[in-house]
C-alpha positions as CSV (number, residue, x, y, z in Angstrom):
1,X,-8.5,66.8,-30.1
2,X,-11.1,64.2,-29.2
3,X,-14.6,65.6,-28.8
4,X,-14.9,64.7,-25.1
5,X,-11.6,66.5,-24.4
6,X,-12.9,69.5,-26.4
7,X,-16.2,69.5,-24.4
8,X,-14.2,69.4,-21.1
9,X,-11.9,72.2,-22.3
10,X,-14.8,74.4,-23.3
11,X,-16.5,73.7,-20.0
12,X,-13.5,74.6,-18.0
13,X,-12.9,77.8,-19.9
14,X,-16.6,79.0,-19.7
15,X,-16.7,78.1,-16.0
16,X,-13.5,80.0,-15.2
17,X,-14.7,83.0,-17.2
18,X,-18.0,83.0,-15.4
19,X,-16.3,82.9,-12.1
20,X,-14.0,85.8,-13.0
21,X,-17.0,87.8,-14.2
22,X,-18.9,87.0,-10.9
23,X,-15.9,88.1,-8.8
24,X,-16.0,91.4,-10.7
25,X,-19.8,91.8,-10.2
26,X,-20.6,90.9,-13.8
27,X,-22.3,88.0,-15.5
28,X,-21.3,85.9,-18.5
29,X,-23.9,86.7,-21.1
30,X,-22.8,85.0,-24.2
31,X,-20.2,82.6,-25.6
32,X,-18.9,82.3,-29.1
33,X,-16.4,79.8,-30.4
34,X,-13.4,81.6,-31.8
35,X,-11.7,81.6,-35.2
36,X,-10.8,78.1,-36.5
37,X,-13.0,76.3,-34.0
38,X,-16.0,78.4,-35.1
39,X,-15.3,77.8,-38.8
40,X,-15.0,74.0,-38.2
41,X,-18.1,73.9,-36.0
42,X,-20.2,75.7,-38.7
43,X,-19.8,72.6,-40.9
44,X,-19.2,69.8,-38.3
45,X,-22.3,69.0,-36.3
46,X,-20.4,66.6,-33.9
47,X,-17.9,69.4,-33.1
48,X,-20.7,71.9,-32.5
49,X,-22.4,69.4,-30.2
50,X,-19.2,69.0,-28.2
51,X,-19.0,72.8,-27.8
52,X,-22.7,72.9,-26.7
53,X,-22.0,70.1,-24.2
54,X,-19.1,72.0,-22.7
55,X,-21.1,75.2,-22.4
56,X,-24.0,73.4,-20.8
57,X,-21.7,71.4,-18.4
58,X,-20.0,74.6,-17.2
59,X,-23.3,75.7,-15.7
60,X,-23.2,73.0,-13.1
61,X,-19.5,73.4,-12.2
62,X,-19.3,77.1,-11.2
63,X,-18.1,77.3,-7.6
64,X,-19.9,80.6,-7.1
65,X,-23.2,78.9,-7.7
66,X,-25.1,77.9,-10.7
67,X,-24.5,80.3,-13.6
68,X,-27.4,81.1,-15.9
69,X,-26.8,79.4,-19.3
70,X,-25.1,82.0,-21.6
71,X,-26.4,82.6,-25.1
72,X,-24.3,80.5,-27.4
73,X,-23.5,82.4,-30.6
74,X,-23.2,80.6,-34.0
75,X,-23.8,81.1,-37.7
76,X,-27.5,81.6,-38.6
77,X,-28.8,78.8,-40.8
78,X,-25.9,76.4,-40.0
79,X,-25.9,72.9,-38.5
80,X,-24.0,74.5,-35.7
81,X,-27.1,76.3,-34.5
82,X,-29.2,73.1,-34.7
83,X,-26.7,71.4,-32.4
84,X,-26.7,74.3,-30.0
85,X,-30.5,74.4,-30.0
86,X,-30.8,70.6,-29.4
87,X,-28.6,71.1,-26.3
88,X,-31.2,73.5,-25.0
89,X,-29.0,76.6,-25.1
90,X,-30.4,80.0,-25.8
91,X,-29.4,81.4,-29.3
92,X,-29.3,84.8,-31.0
93,X,-28.8,85.5,-34.7
94,X,-25.2,86.5,-35.4
95,X,-25.1,89.7,-37.4
96,X,-22.0,91.8,-37.2
97,X,-21.0,94.8,-39.3
98,X,-17.3,94.4,-38.5
99,X,-17.0,90.7,-39.5
100,X,-16.6,89.5,-43.1
101,X,-17.8,86.1,-44.3
102,X,-16.8,83.8,-47.1
103,X,-19.6,82.7,-49.5
104,X,-19.9,79.4,-47.5
105,X,-20.6,81.3,-44.3
106,X,-17.2,80.8,-42.6
107,X,-15.3,83.8,-41.2
108,X,-13.0,85.6,-43.7
109,X,-9.4,85.7,-42.7
110,X,-8.4,89.1,-41.3
111,X,-5.6,89.3,-43.9
112,X,-8.4,89.6,-46.6
113,X,-10.6,92.1,-44.8
């Protein structure tokens, strides 16, 4: 998928989720790329930047008003977090006791957990 298309897709998904949350009286607090997209973005700065662009763009497209920027979750110490940080998105570390990682920092497949 071209990076611009990915950014647009991420933007639309985050915007839609933020609107659903708002309709239920909740607020979107964080966003984390899932599975293979996450694993690729850990190593691919351009891909991570496209994800960040999509999340940031979603803020201005929410029909229920401007949504606060959600925290964008990524692998600590990776180029992914650098790209997210450069986009001005708030970041947390990503510890998780239920998730297993490979030595290179990517997520371990569930079939090996």
